[in-house]
C-alpha positions as CSV (number, residue, x, y, z in Angstrom):
1,M,111.2,71.8,92.3
2,I,107.6,70.1,93.6
3,E,106.0,67.4,91.5
4,N,102.4,68.1,89.8
5,E,101.5,64.5,91.4
6,K,102.7,65.5,94.9
7,W,101.0,69.1,94.5
8,N,97.8,67.3,92.8
9,K,98.2,64.8,96.1
10,I,98.0,67.5,99.1
11,F,96.3,70.0,97.4
12,N,93.5,68.2,94.8
13,T,94.0,71.1,92.6
14,P,96.7,71.4,89.6
15,L,100.1,72.9,89.8
16,E,99.5,75.9,87.5
17,E,101.3,78.9,86.9
18,P,101.4,81.6,90.4
19,P,98.8,84.0,90.3
20,V,99.6,87.9,88.9
21,N,98.1,89.7,91.1
22,E,98.6,90.0,95.2
23,P,98.1,88.7,97.4
24,E,96.7,85.9,96.2
25,R,100.4,85.4,94.4
26,Q,101.9,85.4,97.8
27,Y,99.2,82.5,98.9
28,Y,100.3,80.3,96.2
29,F,104.1,80.8,97.0
30,M,102.7,79.8,100.7
31,E,101.5,76.1,99.4
32,K,104.9,75.7,97.9
33,A,106.5,76.5,100.9
34,K,104.4,74.3,103.0
35,I,105.4,71.4,100.6
36,L,108.7,72.3,101.0
37,I,109.3,72.2,104.9
38,Q,107.3,69.1,105.2
39,E,110.3,67.8,103.2
40,L,112.5,69.2,105.4
41,V,111.0,68.4,108.6
42,Q,110.6,64.5,107.6
43,K,114.4,64.6,106.8
44,A,115.5,66.0,110.0
45,G,113.4,63.8,111.7
46,R,112.1,66.9,114.1
47,P,110.2,70.1,113.8
48,L,112.3,73.6,111.7
49,T,112.2,76.7,113.8
50,F,113.1,80.4,113.3
51,C,113.6,83.6,115.2
52,V,113.2,87.1,113.9
53,T,115.0,89.6,115.3
54,T,114.4,93.5,114.7
55,F,116.6,96.7,114.8
56,G,115.0,99.8,114.6
57,C,111.3,101.2,114.6
58,Q,107.9,100.5,114.7
59,M,107.3,100.1,111.4
60,N,110.3,97.3,111.2
61,A,108.1,95.4,114.2
62,R,105.0,95.4,112.4
63,D,107.1,94.5,109.3
64,S,108.9,92.0,111.6
65,E,104.9,90.5,112.6
66,K,104.2,89.2,108.9
67,L,107.6,87.6,108.6
68,C,106.4,85.2,112.0
69,G,103.3,85.1,110.4
70,I,104.5,84.1,107.1
71,L,107.3,81.1,108.6
72,K,104.3,80.2,111.1
73,N,101.8,79.8,108.2
74,I,104.6,77.7,106.0
75,G,105.5,75.2,108.7
76,Y,107.9,76.7,111.2
77,I,108.0,77.0,115.0
78,E,109.2,80.0,116.8
79,Q,112.2,79.9,119.0
80,E,114.1,82.6,121.2
81,D,117.5,81.5,120.8
82,E,118.4,82.7,117.2
83,E,121.3,80.4,117.4
84,K,119.2,77.2,117.8
85,A,117.1,78.2,115.1
86,D,116.7,77.1,111.8
87,F,115.7,79.9,109.6
88,V,116.9,83.1,111.0
89,I,116.3,86.7,109.8
90,Y,117.2,90.1,111.1
91,N,115.3,92.9,109.9
92,T,117.2,95.6,109.8
93,C,117.5,99.3,110.5
94,T,120.3,101.6,109.4
95,V,119.6,105.0,110.8
96,R,123.0,104.8,112.1
97,E,126.0,103.1,111.2
98,N,126.5,101.9,114.6
99,A,123.5,99.1,113.9
100,N,124.7,97.7,110.7
101,Q,128.4,97.5,112.8
102,R,126.0,95.5,115.0
103,V,124.1,93.1,112.4
104,Y,128.0,92.3,110.8
105,G,128.9,91.4,114.7
106,R,125.9,89.5,115.2
107,L,126.5,87.4,111.5
108,G,130.1,86.6,112.5
109,Q,128.4,84.5,115.5
110,L,125.6,83.1,112.8
111,G,128.0,81.8,110.5
112,K,129.8,79.4,113.3
113,A,126.1,78.1,114.0
114,K,125.4,77.7,110.3
115,K,128.1,75.3,110.1
116,K,127.1,73.0,112.5
117,N,123.2,73.1,111.5
118,P,122.6,71.9,107.8
119,Y,119.0,72.9,107.7
120,M,119.7,76.6,109.0
121,I,118.6,79.4,106.6
122,I,119.5,82.9,107.3
123,G,118.0,86.2,105.8
124,L,118.3,89.7,106.1
125,C,115.7,92.3,105.5
126,G,114.4,96.1,105.9
127,C,116.8,99.1,105.9
128,M,120.0,98.0,105.7
129,M,119.6,95.9,103.0
130,Q,119.2,98.9,100.5
131,E,122.5,100.1,100.7
132,P,123.6,98.6,98.0
133,E,127.2,99.0,99.4
134,V,126.2,96.6,102.5
135,V,124.5,94.2,99.8
136,E,128.0,93.9,98.4
137,K,129.6,93.1,101.2
138,I,127.4,90.5,102.2
139,K,128.3,88.8,99.2
140,K,131.9,89.1,99.8
141,S,132.4,88.5,103.6
142,Y,129.1,86.8,104.6
143,R,128.5,84.1,101.4
144,F,126.5,82.0,103.7
145,V,124.1,84.7,104.0
146,D,120.8,82.8,102.1
147,L,118.1,85.7,101.6
148,I,118.4,89.2,101.2
149,F,115.5,91.8,100.3
150,G,114.5,95.3,101.3
151,T,111.7,97.5,102.4
152,H,110.1,97.5,99.8
153,N,109.2,93.9,99.2
154,I,108.5,92.5,102.3
155,Y,105.1,91.2,100.9
156,K,107.5,88.5,98.8
157,F,108.3,86.9,101.3
158,A,107.0,83.1,100.8
159,E,107.9,83.8,97.2
160,L,111.6,84.1,98.4
161,I,111.7,81.5,100.6
162,V,110.6,78.9,97.8
163,S,113.5,80.5,95.4
164,R,116.1,79.8,98.2
165,L,114.8,76.2,98.3
166,E,114.5,75.3,95.1
167,S,117.8,76.7,93.3
168,Q,119.9,76.4,97.0
169,R,121.6,79.4,96.3
170,M,121.8,83.1,97.9
171,I,118.9,84.9,96.7
172,I,119.1,88.8,96.4
173,D,116.0,90.5,95.4
174,I,116.4,94.8,96.2
175,W,113.8,97.1,95.1
176,K,115.0,100.8,94.8
177,D,111.5,102.0,94.7
178,T,107.9,101.2,94.9
179,D,104.5,102.2,94.2
180,K,103.3,98.8,94.9
181,I,101.3,98.1,98.4
182,V,100.2,94.8,99.5
183,E,98.5,94.0,102.5
184,D,96.1,90.9,104.0
185,L,99.1,88.5,104.2
186,P,99.8,86.5,107.6
187,V,100.5,88.1,110.5
188,E,101.9,86.9,114.3
189,R,101.2,89.8,116.6
190,K,103.3,90.3,119.3
191,Y,100.2,91.1,121.7
192,P,96.9,89.8,121.1
193,F,95.4,93.3,122.7
194,K,97.1,95.8,120.9
195,S,98.3,96.4,117.1
196,G,100.5,98.3,114.7
197,V,98.4,99.3,111.4
198,N,100.6,101.0,108.7
199,I,98.7,103.8,107.1
200,M,101.8,105.5,104.7
201,F,105.2,104.2,103.7
202,G,108.0,106.2,102.5
203,C,108.9,109.6,103.5
204,N,109.2,113.0,101.6
205,N,111.4,115.4,103.8
206,F,115.0,114.6,103.5
207,C,116.1,115.6,106.8
208,S,119.7,116.7,106.1
209,Y,120.9,114.0,108.7
210,C,118.5,111.5,108.1
211,I,118.8,108.2,105.4
212,V,115.3,107.3,105.8
213,P,113.9,108.9,102.8
214,Y,116.7,107.1,100.6
215,V,115.9,103.4,101.9
216,R,112.6,103.5,102.4
217,G,111.6,105.7,99.1
218,R,109.3,108.4,98.7
219,E,105.9,108.8,100.3
220,R,102.9,106.6,99.7
221,S,99.4,106.0,101.3
222,R,97.4,103.1,101.9
223,D,93.3,103.2,100.7
224,P,91.7,103.9,104.3
225,R,89.0,101.5,103.1
226,A,92.0,98.9,103.5
227,I,92.8,100.2,106.4
228,I,89.4,100.4,108.2
229,R,88.7,96.8,106.7
230,E,92.1,95.7,108.5
231,I,91.2,97.9,112.0
232,E,87.8,95.8,112.0
233,K,88.9,92.4,111.5
234,L,91.5,93.6,114.3
235,A,88.8,94.4,116.7
236,Q,87.2,91.5,116.2
237,D,89.9,89.3,116.9
238,G,89.8,91.1,120.4
239,V,92.4,94.0,119.9
240,V,91.7,97.3,121.9
241,E,94.3,99.4,120.7
242,I,96.2,100.4,117.7
243,M,99.3,102.4,116.5
244,L,98.6,104.0,113.3
245,L,102.1,104.0,111.5
246,G,103.9,106.3,109.1
247,Q,107.0,108.0,108.3
248,N,104.7,111.2,108.7
249,V,101.7,110.8,109.4
250,N,100.4,114.1,109.4
251,S,101.0,113.8,105.3
252,Y,98.7,111.0,105.0
253,G,96.8,111.1,102.1
254,K,98.4,113.1,99.7
255,T,99.4,110.3,96.9
256,L,95.7,109.0,96.9
257,D,93.7,109.2,94.1
258,E,91.0,110.8,96.5
259,P,93.0,112.7,98.8
260,M,91.7,112.4,102.7
261,S,93.8,113.7,105.8
262,F,95.3,112.5,108.6
263,A,92.7,113.4,110.9
264,Q,89.9,112.7,108.4
265,L,91.1,109.2,108.5
266,L,91.3,109.5,112.4
267,Q,87.8,110.0,112.3
268,E,86.9,106.7,110.1
269,V,88.9,105.1,112.9
270,E,87.0,105.9,115.7
271,K,84.0,104.7,114.3
272,V,85.0,101.0,114.6
273,D,83.3,99.5,117.4
274,G,85.7,97.5,119.1
275,I,88.9,99.5,119.4
276,E,89.1,101.6,122.7
277,R,92.4,103.5,122.4
278,I,94.1,104.9,119.3
279,R,97.5,106.3,118.9
280,F,99.7,107.4,115.9
281,M,103.6,107.6,115.4
282,T,105.4,109.7,114.2
283,S,104.2,113.8,113.6
284,H,106.0,115.8,111.6
285,P,105.5,119.4,113.4
286,K,105.6,121.2,110.0
287,D,102.5,119.3,108.4
288,L,100.4,119.0,112.1
289,S,97.3,120.8,111.0
290,D,94.7,123.1,112.9
291,E,92.0,119.9,111.8
292,L,94.1,117.6,113.1
293,I,94.3,119.6,117.1
294,E,90.7,119.4,116.9
295,V,89.7,116.1,116.4
296,M,92.6,115.1,119.1
297,A,90.8,117.7,121.0
298,R,87.5,116.2,121.3
299,S,88.2,112.6,120.9
300,E,87.5,110.1,123.4
301,K,89.5,107.6,121.7
302,I,92.7,109.2,120.8
303,C,94.9,108.7,123.7
304,R,96.5,111.5,125.5
305,H,100.1,112.1,124.2
306,L,101.6,113.4,121.6
307,H,105.3,112.4,120.1
308,L,106.6,115.9,118.3
309,P,110.1,115.5,117.7
310,V,111.9,119.3,117.6
311,Q,115.1,117.9,117.4
312,S,116.9,121.4,118.0
313,G,115.7,124.4,119.5
314,S,117.4,126.8,117.2
315,S,116.3,128.5,114.2
316,R,119.5,128.2,112.3
317,I,120.4,125.0,112.9
318,L,117.3,123.6,112.6
319,K,117.0,125.2,109.0
320,K,120.5,123.6,108.3
321,M,118.8,120.3,109.4
322,N,115.9,121.1,106.0
323,R,113.2,120.8,109.3
324,R,111.1,123.5,107.4
325,Y,110.0,125.0,110.6
326,T,111.2,127.6,113.1
327,K,111.6,127.5,117.1
328,E,109.0,130.4,117.2
329,Q,106.5,128.1,114.9
330,Y,107.5,125.1,117.2
331,L,106.6,126.6,120.1
332,A,103.5,127.9,119.0
333,L,102.5,125.2,117.8
334,V,102.8,123.8,121.0
335,E,101.1,126.1,122.8
336,K,97.8,125.4,120.0
337,I,97.9,122.3,121.2
338,R,98.5,122.8,125.3
339,K,95.4,125.1,125.1
340,A,93.0,122.6,122.8
341,V,94.1,119.3,124.9
342,P,95.1,120.7,128.4
343,D,95.8,117.4,129.2
344,I,98.1,115.9,126.5
345,S,101.5,114.5,127.1
346,L,104.4,115.6,124.9
347,T,107.6,113.9,123.9
348,T,109.9,114.9,121.9
349,D,113.6,114.0,120.1
350,I,116.5,116.2,120.3
351,I,119.9,115.6,118.5
352,V,123.2,117.3,120.3
353,G,125.9,118.3,118.2
354,F,124.6,118.5,115.2
355,P,126.9,120.0,112.4
356,G,127.7,123.8,113.3
357,E,125.8,123.8,116.8
358,T,127.3,126.5,119.0
359,E,127.2,127.2,122.4
360,E,124.3,129.9,121.5
361,D,122.4,127.2,119.7
362,F,122.7,124.6,122.3
363,L,121.7,127.2,124.6
364,E,118.4,127.6,122.6
365,T,117.7,124.1,122.7
366,M,117.7,123.7,126.2
367,D,115.2,126.8,126.2
368,V,112.9,124.4,124.3
369,V,113.4,122.2,126.3
370,K,112.5,124.1,129.7
371,R,109.4,125.8,128.4
372,V,107.7,122.9,126.5
373,R,108.4,120.9,129.8
374,Y,108.6,117.4,128.0
375,D,107.0,114.3,129.7
376,S,110.4,112.7,128.1
377,A,112.3,112.7,125.6
378,F,114.8,110.7,123.1
379,T,118.0,112.4,123.0
380,F,121.0,112.1,121.2
381,I,124.4,112.3,119.8
382,Y,124.6,113.3,116.6
383,S,126.9,111.1,114.3
384,K,127.9,110.7,111.0
385,R,125.5,108.9,108.6
386,T,127.3,108.5,105.7
387,G,125.2,109.3,102.0
388,T,123.3,112.1,103.8
389,P,124.1,115.8,103.7
390,A,124.6,116.3,106.8
391,A,127.4,114.0,107.0
392,V,129.8,115.9,105.1
393,M,128.9,119.3,106.3
394,E,132.1,121.6,107.9
395,D,132.0,122.2,111.6
396,Q,132.0,119.0,112.7
397,V,131.6,119.8,116.4
398,P,134.1,118.1,119.0
399,P,133.1,114.8,120.6
400,D,134.0,116.2,123.9
401,V,131.7,119.4,123.5
402,I,128.9,117.3,122.4
403,K,129.3,114.8,124.8
404,D,129.2,117.8,127.7
405,R,126.3,119.2,125.6
406,F,124.4,116.1,125.7
407,D,125.4,115.6,129.4
408,R,123.5,118.6,130.1
409,L,120.4,118.2,128.3
410,L,120.0,115.0,129.5
411,K,119.8,115.7,133.6
412,E,117.5,119.4,132.1
413,V,115.4,116.3,130.7
414,Q,115.4,114.3,133.2
415,H,114.6,116.7,135.8
416,I,111.7,118.3,134.2
417,S,110.3,115.2,133.2
418,S,110.1,113.3,136.9
419,E,107.8,116.9,138.1
420,V,105.5,116.9,135.2
421,C,105.1,112.3,135.3
422,A,103.9,113.6,139.2
423,I,101.6,115.8,138.4
424,H,98.5,112.6,137.8
425,Q,99.7,111.2,141.2
426,G,96.5,111.0,143.9
427,T,94.1,110.2,140.6
428,T,92.5,107.6,139.1
429,Q,93.2,106.7,135.7
430,T,92.2,103.9,132.9
431,V,95.1,101.5,132.2
432,L,95.6,99.1,129.3
433,V,97.0,95.9,131.3
434,E,99.9,94.3,129.0
435,S,102.0,92.2,131.7
436,V,102.5,90.4,134.4
437,N,105.0,92.2,136.2
438,D,108.8,90.5,136.1
439,H,110.4,91.7,138.8
440,E,107.0,92.4,141.7
441,P,105.3,89.2,142.0
442,G,101.5,89.2,142.5
443,M,102.0,92.9,140.0
444,V,100.7,93.7,136.6
445,T,102.0,96.5,134.8
446,G,100.0,98.6,132.3
447,R,100.0,101.3,130.1
448,L,98.1,105.3,130.5
449,S,96.4,106.7,127.7
450,N,99.6,109.3,128.4
451,N,102.0,106.5,127.7
452,L,103.3,106.3,130.8
453,L,103.9,102.2,133.2
454,V,101.8,101.7,135.9
455,H,102.7,98.6,138.1
456,F,99.6,97.9,140.6
457,P,98.3,93.8,142.1
458,G,96.4,91.9,139.9
459,D,97.1,88.3,137.8
460,E,97.4,87.6,134.1
461,K,93.2,87.2,133.8
462,L,93.6,91.0,133.5
463,I,96.0,91.4,130.3
464,G,94.2,93.1,127.8
465,T,91.6,94.9,129.6
466,L,91.0,98.6,129.9
467,V,90.8,98.7,134.1
468,N,90.7,101.6,136.6
469,V,93.8,102.7,138.6
470,Y,94.4,104.6,141.4
471,L,97.4,106.6,141.3
472,D,99.0,106.2,144.8
473,E,102.5,107.2,143.9
474,C,105.0,108.3,141.0
475,K,108.7,107.2,141.0
476,G,109.9,109.2,138.4
477,F,109.2,107.4,134.7
478,Y,106.1,105.5,136.3
479,Y,103.5,104.7,139.1
480,I,102.5,102.2,141.8
481,G,99.2,102.1,142.1
482,T,95.5,100.4,143.2
483,R,93.0,98.8,141.2
484,V,89.6,101.2,142.1
């Protein structure tokens, strides 16, 4: 425990009980953590380092930026090699069971590294930790893990670190659900010029193959004023592109005391000076409104890219998936979007081999792919996810049949993508420069509004700026260009 005298000497204030309100409570624990980390640094005779590894979606990536921000705030220095780091944390995903196996495998390696490093702390958080059987397995087989927490209380990271440092025992803090939203904590962004912004948490859709609603909880939307304040701060800090994040952004606002639609939120975000590009992820087709399409059509800031997961082209399979739209409704929605925003880039997710899928069902999916002509598609082989209704459905499709369908689908998707992506060749487009090209000296890499990459001559001074680039040649899924 920290003595009052030491606290007073450093902060010139008495050591009192921690505040009840958030995020003030977490800033209190960050100050306590700083003292404890300083003591460890002196004992080790060197700086202490950390490594955060992220599995999963954009929301996990955003959460990891918060973890990094807190660790830097309390005195750790970032280090890429997890086996050499003093604080290692895995922010886990559990959408597929093989993701769990990857974590277990890497934990085994970390256990060996920890035996050589008396200062190493190992933490696990995220979706995988919301499964009781996972936590039990870690308690039994990976006793060297120090910290376990889930998706609902990531904001408590500093408080949990202090509990671990003061108690020297494994800390487990898992919440089944919450209605709490705590922001305004330190964040270490991966890119200085673009950032994700959480607008809502949880999911109410319960697609029959998906574990997310069980580990992320029910939908809850952030106050729009808090969202706009965060975006204004980001703009003042040099951010020009934001990605609004939620499991289903189209249902934003339904849990607010004063309901606001996602389209209305977008219009407020557009007013923020300094923000030049707005993206969002993910959209559920059943909730994509005419109002949203109208806002996208007249906006000068919303990117011409929409990720619209179809999952299957068969209305029969969509019903089994509990997607709550039909093939015909999906195609009608695409037609409406394309009519309002002719230059829109559409991408999607497709699952092959869902239980009960026949050859006729699969051909319906191929038909959707040919009619919509996606810029790209994330194609997945169905895998059982324990805890979901689909895992216990009869008529599981044989693996060899799934692989044959998957290969046929992938070939069709790639063929169409190469044609669709080439339509911008010979035009000048605005590009946000993201990095120096890893493979070609003297080249930089940027992203178009439609999310495609372009490589063109330039140097690191261009990173974070919007420049006009002439697209000389399409190379399938990216362009080679020349700065105008």
